[in-house]
N, C-alpha and C positions, 0 to 999 in steps of 0.2 A: 269578492266571490269566494266560494268554498270548494275545495277539491280534496277527496279522500279524508274528509273530516277536519281539514285544516283551512283556516282563513288565509288566503294568499296575501302576502305582504307586498305593498308597493314601495320599491326602494327609493323612489323620488320623494315620497312622503316620510319614510322612516329614517332616512339618512341625511346628514348635513350636505350642503351643496358640493363641497370638495370631494365627497366620496361617491356621488351619484354616477360619475363617468365610469367608474369601475364596473358598474352593472348596467350595460346598455340594453335593458329590456324593461317592459312596463311592470311586470309582476315576477316575483320569485315563484318557483314551482312549489308543489306541496312539501317536498323534502326540505328545501331551503327555507320555506316559511316556518315550518315547525322548529327548525334549528335556530332561527333568527334571535329569538329572545334569550336562548341559552348562550349563543356564541357572541352576538353583538350586545345583548342586554345584560351580560354579567361578566365577571372576571374569573369564573370557575374554570377548572380544567374540563374539557369536553371530549368524549369519544363517540364517534358516529359510525354506524354500520349501515350501508345502503348499497343497492345494486349498481353495476356499471351503467353509465348513461343517465344517472339521476341528478347530475349537476353538483357533485360533491366539491369540486374545486372552488365554487363560490362560497362554500362554508369557510374555507381557509381565508378567502379574501375578506369575509366579514370580520374574522378575528384580526386581520391586519388593520382594517378600518377602525375597529374598536380601539386598538392601541394608538393609532394616529390621532384619534380624537380625544384621548385621555389627557387631561391637563398634567403638565410636568413630564410628559413622556416623549419629549422632543429628541433627547439623546439616547437612542436605543438601537439594538440589532435584533433582527428576526432571523431565525434559522429554520429553513425548510429542508426536511430530509426525505429523500425518496430512494428506493433500493437500486435503481439503475441510472446510469449516466444519461441514457436517452431521455428518460422522464425528467431528469434535472435540466437537461439542455432545453427541452420543450417548455418547461415551466419558467426557466430563466428568461428566455426570449419573450414569452408572453407577458410576464410581470415587468420586464424592463420597459415595455411600451405602456402597459396598463397603469402603472403607478408613477410614471415620469412626471405627470402634472402635480403630484403631491411631493415632488423632490425626493422620492425614495429611489435610491440607486440599487439596482439588483446585480449581484455578481455570482457566477457559477464557480464552484470550487470542488472539482473532482480530480481524478487521476489524469484526466486529459487537459486540465487547466494549465495554461502557459504561465511562467513567472510574471509576465507583464500583466496578465489578467488578475493573478493572485494579488498583485500590489493594490488592486482596487478594493480589497476587502476592508481596509482601514476606513475608507470613505463611504462604503456601501451600507445601506440600511437593511437589506435583505440578502442573506447568504444562502444560496441554493447548493446543497451538498449531499453526498451519500453518507451513510452511517460509518463506513470505513474511513473516509477522509476526515470526518468530524472526530472520529476516535483518535486519529493520528494527531489532530490539533489539540484535543483536550488531554492527551497523554503528556503533552509538553505544557502542562498547566502553568508552570512558573513563567514561561515565555509569554503566554497569551492570556494571563489572568485578567488584565485590563479589558481585553476584548470580550472575554467570557462574562465578566461582571456586567457588561452592557447588554447582554442577551436578556430580553424580556418576554419573548414569545418563541416557542418551539412548535413547528407544524410538522406532523408526521404523517406522510402519505403511505398507504399500504402497510399499516402497522401489523397486519396479519403475517408479514414475513417473519415474525417472531418464531414461527414453527419451522422455518428453514435453519440450516446451520449458520448462515449469515445473520440470522436474527439475533444470535448471541451478542453480536457487536452492537446492534441497535439497542438491545436491552441494557448492555453495559454503559453506553454513552448516555442514555436517558436516566439511568440510575445515578450516574456521575453528576449530571446536571441537577438532579433532584437534591443531591447532597452538597451542591456547590456553595450553598449559603445565599444564593441569589433568589429573588422573588420571580421565578420563571413560570409562565403559564404554558400549559400543554394542550394542543388541540390535535386529536388523532383521527384519521379516517381508516376504515377497515372494510374488507369484503364481508359478506355474511358469515358469521361464526356463532356457534351455539353458546360460547362462554365469553361473550363481550363484557359481562359484568366483572370478569377477572382482570381485564385490561383496565377497567374503571377503578377497581380496587388498587391495582398497582400504581396508577398515576396519582391517585388521591384527589381530594376536592381542590385544594390549593396548597401553596407552600406552607401555610400554618396549620392546615387541617388534613394531614396526611392519612389519618386513620379513617376519614370519611371518603367514600368513593367519588370519583369524578362524575359529572353529569353524563348520562348515557342515553343515546337515542338510537333505536334500531328500527330499520325499515325493511320490509320483506320484498319479495319479487313482484308483488302487486304494484309497487311504486316504479317499476321499470317502465320507461316510455313505450316499449314494444314487448309484448309477451314473448318469452324465449322458451321454446320447446327443446329439451336436451335429451340426447340419446347417446349411450355408451355401448359400444360393440366390442367384444373380446374375441381374440383368435389365438390358436395354438402357435407358440413360438418355438422354433427349432434350434435357436442358439446363434443364428447369424442375422444381424439387423438388415443386411442388404437383401437377403433372400426373403425375409419377412416383408420388406417393403414391396417386393414384387408380388408377394402373395396378396397384399392389400389391393394391388391394382385390379385383381380379379373380382374383389368384393365391392369396389367403389362404384361401378356402374349401376348395380342394383340399388344401392343406397341413394344415389342421386335420383334415380327414377322414382323412388318411393317418397323422398322428402323435399326435393328442390322446388316443386310447383312452378317450374319454368321461369324462375326468378334468379337474379345474380348470385353466383357461387364463388367462394374463396376457399381454396384448398391449401393447407399448410403441409409442406413436405420437408423431410429431414436433411436433404442435401440439394445442391443446385442441380445435380444430374437427375435426381428423383423428380424435381419440378419439371424438367424438360421431358423426361420419359412419361410422366403422368399426363402432361398436356398432350403429348403425341398420341398416347393410348386413347384419351377421351375424344380427340379429333377423329381418329380412325373409327371409334365406336359410333360417333354421331353420324358418320357417312353410311353406316350399315342399317340405320333405322329408317323406317318408312316416313314419308313426308308428314303425315298427320300425327305421328306419334313421337316426333323428335322432342327431347327434353328441354330444349331452348331454341329460339329462332336464330337464323343466320343474320349476320350484319346487313343493314340496309345500304350502308355506305362502305367504300373501300377503306380499310385500315392501313395506313402508311407505316411500314417498318422496314428497317435495314436488314435485320438478321434473316438469312435464308430459311433457317429452321422455323422462325415465326411466320414468314410470309405464307407458308402453306396452311398452317393451323388456324391463323386468324380468320381465314375464309369461313371457318365453321364456328366462330364465336369463342374460340379458346386461345389462351396465351399463357406463357410462363413469365415470371418476374423475379429477378434476384440481382444482387449487387454486381455480378459479372456481366450483366447485360449493358449494352450501349445506352448512354444517358438519354439520347433522343428516343430510343425504342421504349425505355421505361416511361418517359413522359407521354409518349403516344399511347401506350397501353393503359396508363392511369386515366388519361383524358377520354379515351374511347370506352373504357369500362364505366366511368361516370356518366357518359352520354348515352349508354345503353347499346352501343354497337357490339361490345364484347360482354359475354355472359359468365365466363369461367376464367379465373386467374389461379394458376398453380404457383405458389411462392414459398419462400423460406420464412421462418418466424420473425425475421427482422422487419417484415412489412407490417407486422402488428403494431409497431411503434413508429410514430413519426409521419406516416402517410395516411391521410384520412380517406379510406376507401370503404364505406359501409356496404353491406350486402344483405341478402336475405338468408342465405345458408352458409355456415362455416363448417369446414371439415378439417379435423386434425387427422391426417393420414399417417398414423403412428404418433407416438408421444415421446420420441427421442430426437435429439438434434445435436449437431456438433457445436461445442462451446469452446472457450479458451482452454478448457481442461479436458477436451476430448468428447466422446459421445456420451451424453447424459440425458436422463429423463427431464422433461420440461418441469420447471418449478411451478408452484401454484400461481405465482404472479404471471408468468408467461402464458399459462393456460387461460387465465381470466382475461388477459389482454387480447388474446386471439379470439376467444368467445365474444368479447366485447365488440367485435367488428359486425356481429350479426344484429340486424335490426335497423331499418331505415324509417324513422318516425314520420317522414313526409310521405312515405309510400305504403308502409306495411303496418298492420295491427299485430302481426306475429312474425317470429323469425325462428330459425332452426339451427341448433348446434349439434354436430355429430363428432364423437370421439371414437376413433379406431385404435385400439391398443391391444397389448398382450392380455391373454385371458387372466393372468395372475394380477393384473393391475385394475380390473374392472371395478372392484369394490372401492378402491382408493379414489378413482375419478368420480364415481357415483356420489361418494360422500362429499368430495370437493365441490362439485357443481351444485349440490343441494344445500350447501352451507352447513352440513352436519358434522364436519370434521373438527374435533375439539382442538383448540390452539394449545400446544404444549411448548415449554421453554426448551432451549438447546444450550443454555448457559452452562449447565453442569458438565457438558462434554469438554470444555476447556476452562474450568473454573480457576485452575491453578495459575494460568497466565493472567487472568483478570485480577486475581488477588495480588499478584506481583505488581501489576500496574497501579492498583489502588494504594498499595503500600508506598510505592514511589511517589504518588501524588500527595500522600499524607492523609488520604481519606481513611485508611486503616492504619492504626497505631498499636493495636493490641488484639488479642484473641477475641475480646469482647466487642471491639469495634468492627472486627471482621464479621462476627456473627450479625451485628446490627446492619452492616452493609448488605449481607445476603438477604436479611429479612425485608429489605427495601426493594428487592428485585421481583420481576414477574415469576422467576423460578420459585420463590418462596410461596407466592400466592398459589401457584399450581401444586406445589408439594403438599400444601395443606389440604387441597382438594383431592389429589390423586397420589398419595405417598408411595403406593405399590409400584406405580409406573416408574418412578425415579429410583426406588430401591432396586428394582430389577436391572437397571442400567448401570448401577454402581456396585461392583462385585466385591469390593473390599470388605472383609468380615469385620475389621476393626471399626468400621463406620456403621455397617448394618446391624451390629450387635446392639445398638441403641434403639430403644423402643419409643421414647419420647422424641417428637420432631425437633424441638429446640436442642436437645442433647445430641441428636443425630447431626444436626447442622454444625454444632460446636465441634464434634469429633471430626467431622469432614474438614472444616477449616483448619483445625489443629494439625491434621495429617498433612494437608497441602503446605501449610506454613513451615512445618518441620522439614518437608522435602526441599523447600526453597532455601531454608537455612542450611541443610546438609550440603547443598552444592554451592554455598557461598553467595547466594543471590539476595538474601535478606539478613539483617543483623540478628544475632542470637537472642537478644533481650529486648523487652519493650521499653520505651516506645520503638516499634519496629521501623526500620527504614531500609531502602534498597541499598545494597553495595553498588559499586560501580558496574559490576557485572549485571546485577538485577536491573539497573537503570538502562544499560545497553539492550538487554532482553526486551524491556518494555518499549523503548524508543524505536526499535526495529521490528517490533511485533513478531518476535521469534518464539516458536513453540518451545515448551519446557524441555521436551525430549531432545530437540535440536540444540538447545542451549547447553545441555549436558555434553553433547558431542563437540560443541565449539570449545568448551572449557577443557576438553581432553586433547585438543590439537597440541602437538608438542612445541616446545620452545624452538625458535629459529627455524620454522618450517620452510621448505622450498615451495615453489609454485605447484609442483606436482603433488607434494604431500598435502598442501592446502586444498587442492581440487579434489583429491581422493577423499579426504575427510569430509568436506562439505557436500560432495555428491551423494554421500550416504546419509545426509540429514533427514530427519523425520518429515520435513516440509515437502519432500518429494515422494513420500510413500503412497500418495494417491495416484501416481502415474502407473501405467501399465506398459509392459514390454511385449509387443505382439510379434508373432513368428516372422511376418514379412519385414518388420523393422530390424529384427536380429540379423537377417540375411544382408540387409543394406549396411548396417553398422559394422558387421564383420568385415565387409569389403573395405569400408572407410578406415578401419582401425590402423592399418599400416601407414596411412597418409597423415595422421595427426601428430602433434609435437610430442605428446606423451602417450604412446600406445599402451593398451592393456596387454599384459603378458598372461596368457592362459585363455580358457574358454570365456566367451562373452554370453551372458544370460541373465544377469541380475539387473534390476531397475537402475541401480546406481551406475552401472556401466553405461546405460543409455544416457543418463544425465551427464556423466563425465565426457563421453564422446561427442554429444551434441553441442556442448559448450565449446569444445575444441574445434569442431567442424565449423561452427559459426565464426570463431575468432581467426581461423585460418582462411576464411572465405572460400571453403571447398564447396563444390557443386555435388549434389547427390547423383548417384548413377542414373542415366537415362534409360531406365528399364520400364517398358510398357506395363509389365505386370505389377510394378510397384507404385503406380500412380497414386492410388488411394493412400498407401503407407507414407509416401513422400508428402502428400497434403497434410496428413496428421502430424508428421514429424515437423513440418514447417510451423504449424500452430503451436506445438509443445515446445519447440525451440525458443520461441518468444517468451513463453511462461517461465521456462527454466532459467533463462538469462535474467528475467526480472526478479525472480526469487533469489537467485544466486548473488545478484548485485546487493540485495538487502542483507544477506547473510555475511558477505565479505566485509561490508561496512561495519557490521557488528563485530566481526573478528578484529578489524583494525582498532576499534575502540578498546576492546579487551587487551590487545597486545600493547597498545599505548599505556594502558593502566599497569600492565605487567612490566613495562620498561624493556620490552623485547624489540630491539631495533630491527633485527632481521625479519621478524614476524610482521612488523608494521610496514617495512619496505615491501615485503611480498604482497601484503594486502593492498597497498596503494597501487602496485603494478597491475594486480588483478582488477582492481576497480577501474583503472584507466582503460584496460583492455575491454572489459565488459561494456563500459559506457560507449567506447568508440567502436565496439564490435570488431576489434582487430588486435592481434598481438603487438606488443611493443617491438620496434626494430623490424617489422615485417613490411614489405612493399605495399601490402594492402592498405596501409595507413593512408595512402594517397586517396582512397575512397572516402575519407572524411571530408574531402573537398567536394562541394556540390557540383554535379555535372560530370564527375569522374566515376565511371563504372569499371567493371572487371576488364573489359577489352582495352580501354584507354590506359588503365593501370599497368597492364602487361606491356603495352607499347612504351610507356615511360620507363618502366623497369628495365626493358631490354636496351635502353640507352643510358643506363647507369643512374637514373633518377629513382631513388628508393624512398625518399621521405618528402614531406611537405616543404621542409626548409630547402631541400635540394631543388624542388620545383620552383620555389620563390626566387632562386638565384638565376634562373634561366631567362633569356630574352623572349619576348612575345613571338618573335620570328621563329626561334628554335622550337617553342612549344607547338606552334601551328604546324611546323614541318614534321615533327615527331608524331603527332597524333593525327595528321592528315586533315586538318580543318582549315577553313578560310578565315581571313580577318573579318571582324575584330575579335575572334575567339581568344587569341593570346592576351590581348590587352584586357579583356573582361576577366580572364582567369587571374592575371596578375593583380588586378584591382581587388578582386575578392580575397586574395591572399594577404592583402595589407592588414586584415583583421586577425590573421593567424598569430597567436602569441609567440614571440621570440624572447625568451626569458634571459636574464643576466644576473649573475651572482658573484660576489667576492667574499671570501672567508679568510680570516687571519687570527692569529693569536694576539691578544692585547698586550701591549708593552713588550714585544718580542725582543726589542733591542736591549732592554734592561732584563731584569729577572722575570722570565716568562712564566714562572710557575709559583704556586703557593704551597707550602708544606705545613700540615698540621701534625698532631700527635701520631696519627696513623694513616695519613693519606696525602697524596700529591695531586694537585688540581691545577688546571689552566683555565683562563678566561678566553672565550671565543667571541669575536665580533663578526656578524654576517650582515652584508648589505644586499637587499633584493630589489631588482628593478626589471625593466624590459627595454628591448632595442627598438621597438616599433615607434614610429614618429608621433603616434597619438594612442590613447588608451585602447588596447585591443578589445574587439567584440567579435565573438565567434558564434555562429548559429544564433544570432540575435540576443546573445547573453554575454555579460561580463564574466569571464572565466573565474572560477575559484581555484586557488593555488595552494600547494602544500610544501612545507619545508621540513626536512628530516635530517638529523645528524646522529650518527651512531659510531661506536668505537670498533676497533679491529675485532674484539671478542664479542661483538653483537649487542652490546648494551645501548639502549636508547639514550642519547644525550640531550636531545631537544626535539620537540615537534611543535609546529605552528601551522595553522590553517586559516585562510582568510581570502577576501576578494581582491582582485587586481586593482580595485579602486584605491587600495591602501598603498599601492606602489606608484612610483613616478620615475620617468626616465632621467630627469635632472636631479631629483632629490630622493635617493634610495631609502627604502624602508629598512630600519636597522634592528637587529636582534642581538642581544648579549646573553650568554649563558656560561655556566661553569661546568667543567667536565673533569671527573676524577680519572687519573691515569694509573694503569697497573704496572707498566714497564717502560723502559726508555725507548723501545722500538714500536710503541703503540701509536696508531694514527687515528684521526677522526675524519669520517667521510660525511660530506654535506651534499644533499640532493634537493633540488628545487624543480617543481613541475606543476603543470596544470592537472587538476584532479580528474577531469573527464576527457582530456585530449591526448592522444598518443603522439609521440614525437616531439615533445616540448621539454623533456627533462634535461637539465644541466647539472653537472656534479663537480665537486672539487675535493681533493684529499689534502688535509692539513697534517703536517708532521711537526709536533711540538718541539722536537729535538731537546728533550730534557736529559741531562747527564745521568748516567747510571748511579752516580754517587747520591743523587737526590732520593733514591729508594732504599738506601742502606738503612737498616735498623727499623724499617717499617714491618708491621705484622703481615704475614703472607695473606694475600687476598684470594678468595675463591669466588671470582666474579663471572667466570664463563657460564653463560646460561645454556645448559645442555639438557636439562630435564623439565618436563612440563609440570606446572603446579598442580597439586592434587587437592581437590575440594577447597579451592581458594575461598577464604572467608571475607576478605576485603583487600584493598591495595596494600595494606600493611601485613598481610599474611599470604603472600603469593608464592612462597617458596615450595619447592618440592621437598617432600619428607623422605625421599629415597636416599640421595647423596648430599643434598645441600640443606643444612639446618635453617629453620626460620630466621634466627637472629643473623646468620651470615648473609642471607639474602637481603634482610632489612638494612643491615649496615652497608652492604654494597650499593643498594639502590639509593640510600640517602646520600652516601658519599659521591656517587656518580651523578645523581640526578637531584640536585638541590631544588630544581624547579618542579619536580613531580609533587602533586598535592597529596595530602594524606586522605585516605578513604574514610568516610564516615557515613552516617545515615543521611547526610545531606547530599543531594544529587549535585553534580557539577552544573553550574548555571549554563544555560544555553541561550545564545543570542540569536535573534532572527537572522537567518542566513542572507547575506547580501544577494540581490538579484532574485529573491523569491521569498514569499511569505512563509511558506511551509516546506523547508528543505527536507529531503529524505535523509540526508546525511547530516547528523548533528554537527554543531561547530565544536570539533574536538580542540580547536585552538584555545578554547576556554579552560581546558584541562591543563595545557602546558604553555600557553602563550605569554603568561606573566613570567618572563624569563628571569631567573635568579642570578644576580651578579655577586659572586663571592667577594668578601672583603678580607683584608689581612689582619683585622682586629681579632685577637684571641679573646675568648670568653672564659672567665674563671669558672671552672667546672670540676665537680667531684662526683663520681658514680655512686648511686644509692642502691644498697642491697636490700631486698624485700624479706619479709619474714619466712617466705617459702624457700629462701636460698637463691632465688633468681634475681635479676637486676632490673631496676626501674628504667623504662624508656624515657625519651625526651619529649614526648607529646604533651601538649598543654592539658589534655584530658586524662593524663595518666593517674591511676589510682581511683578511677570512678568519677572524676570531675567531669562537668559538661564540656562540650567542645566550645570553641570561641563563638559559635553561633547559638549557644545555649541548648544544644541538643545532645542527646545521649550518644556517646561514642561507640563505635563498633570494632575498635582496634583490639585484636586479641592480645597484643603485647601490653596494652594498658591495664588489662584485667589479670593476665597470668604472668607478666614479666618476661624477661629474656635470659637466655643461658649465659650470655656474655654482656659485660657493660657496654653501653653505647658510646660512640665518639662524642667529643664536645659539640654542642649545637653551634651553627654558624649564623651570623646575622645575614639577613636577606635584604636585598634592595631590588625593587621591581622596576622594570622598564616598561612603561605603559605604551600600548599601541596607539598610534595616531588614529584619530577618527577619520572617517571617510571624507 
């Protein structure tokens, strides 16, 4: 049969037996049939534009079947990318069942994925993920290269999100996959856009024919199963969204009378309260209309609901639906709506995803909604999902979509729903961050390859079509002075790379490579402006200093400080650990205080007038903690590279506090235990129980008596506490009974041995995870002596995990402090101070050391150039760090290797133990050594790559001292012996 000029394909005849079960219908529809020969019948890249409801998902499933039936394609991975977690979850559940008979395992990999689920990625054939999560994986290219080389097919749903700010991430990861060297096929689905050919040009025909466009198929609204009539109405906006929402209430009745045709209606409102109020208004309006003129009929059967508010309005065929409603009521509303008893549902935008409730008329009552980042306009994707609810193929030939918005937004939504809005790139808005990432991955090694990478992006395709659009958004005259497009791009790349070099993120000479700072910036997805602020954090910062610095990060500039919030936070300021001195009004004050309010477990004032502000604060508090966690981890990595022991210790304490949502040594740490809330915590604290360890030592009888609970509450509590990690550490000077130190020409050092284990009877597991632990040793003057990070699997109660490292001492009274703790659990840290007891005579005749780290590094170029140029010369810092930290690696354009984090496939905190865990054990063997003076009068350093030679890995070095030399001769190099970590 033929429909819309296309021969309908029978999947039973066109597909092999094993693929037929994927398509449980007799014929493909017209859209699917026209795509079949291009998607299943070839290996070319394909981009398809079709309206909602036209069966586009089957097109992706054809591509999967094509790969499955390709000879030699048994060992492969398929990556499906969608812009939202809800879409990913829906697709993962569907495909897990649909492809199980083909032995294709499907795993979801998003920000909500548990470590246990993530472990399945290795054995899964289909990875369902968001662009952001796939970006974080592919940024760690070295870790996951084997995984990425197995990817044969990339499926992109809703590719039109390229025009959103988040689209830059999708653009970067697809461009990264295109240049990975693997033969990857791309199949992309899009809403109706006028420049679909630009997406086809960007993707290219296939891996070997990038200059030819991908196959392109575009279908218009005539292919929609139900004809959709769309209307956009604009109204004057007075500046207050809540007042505007009430204004729309007065307009809604007329629009429903005009368009609804007495058929089911779904109204999307911007808050839960708005849902309830709108439903109430419609029910009241319905009662005022005469019997023969009512816009919809009353229910024939009684609708059973628990909510008193709902009980009255459902009598008139109206209900509200949101996440705050009782589960039974939600189910009853959905069931009665589908059965035709209810005719109007007022809901939040979340109902557009996940719950299949088609209707005749969809109304967007306003186009703003509360998101994780506050009140924002709906994205194009959200609008299309909501409008996609209109149309019931089994009942209607037509459907209606109504958008009620601000007058200034009318043209935007008219272009959007008509498919006339040109798709533009957003990659240029944060190109410098993406350049840094690609340099770190090795994709970009020179200015020329940077230019080549940009020419492989969707941005370049659009810049050729609309250069004025992008020139107007880039104001820098040094770039815009170029008239030729390729020269303009080269100037643009050159400017950004020079900025990265200026702040020590990228090596100065080609082939470019990220320094340790640039690697950290990429790994934690830190904005360039924020990275500049992180590098300006002073040496040996306190927690207060660190919080003040990070609260001012560019990552928080999108937040707003509303007048109601200011009043609340001014009240709370005196209750936090580090109050603000002076007036409170800046956005960073809000960030700074909300973090402390969260970590102190403080309740916001119970002020009736501040209910809305408190709700918004609760949402933003979660966002702020999440971003701060990422920034603190980046700081830790930078401080480890700097050899700043105090800064590293501060960062670790902040990381623990943010992960546990409570300050170290605060009684609220008891709330880490499941079942203990604020009330129970206060009862325990009033009886002198201030930590989880204190609680674990109590008898079950005492626990029940203190909290006022009946048996077996106490026994269950103690059973759960068996998994709380109780760490154990011993630290000592090696050979202390004999000569406990080693003296070289200009330094005295001691060898330290540390044994790490735990007191639990079995391997601790907390919150269903094996905890990650960190060990840190620093000296009295704040120098980092050793740092190690790993999983508790490496530890054993009976056979402790051993670390050895050498520490350079500055004076006879200097001590070494060792700390051992769980990375994300408060109340686990154990510490020990070692006194080497070196006689003062051992330091006689040695050159005076300037080792106290008191000034921040300025424009650090790499780990070998981290000194401040204010009071401490480069060579002094270098000498100090090498003498004190023989275990610290030299920085080069090679990134520190990262191991997959134990307990999870894609750890958010990289394995910094790879930087420092190969602990160096000093030997007493002296090496024959004579310093070499260079022609410029400076002294040659001891690096293998000194004088322009390649590094040991064959790469060009980035050490400033290798090129320019040092002001003073270096001390003799020492032999190193590595103590290898035991495997799990």
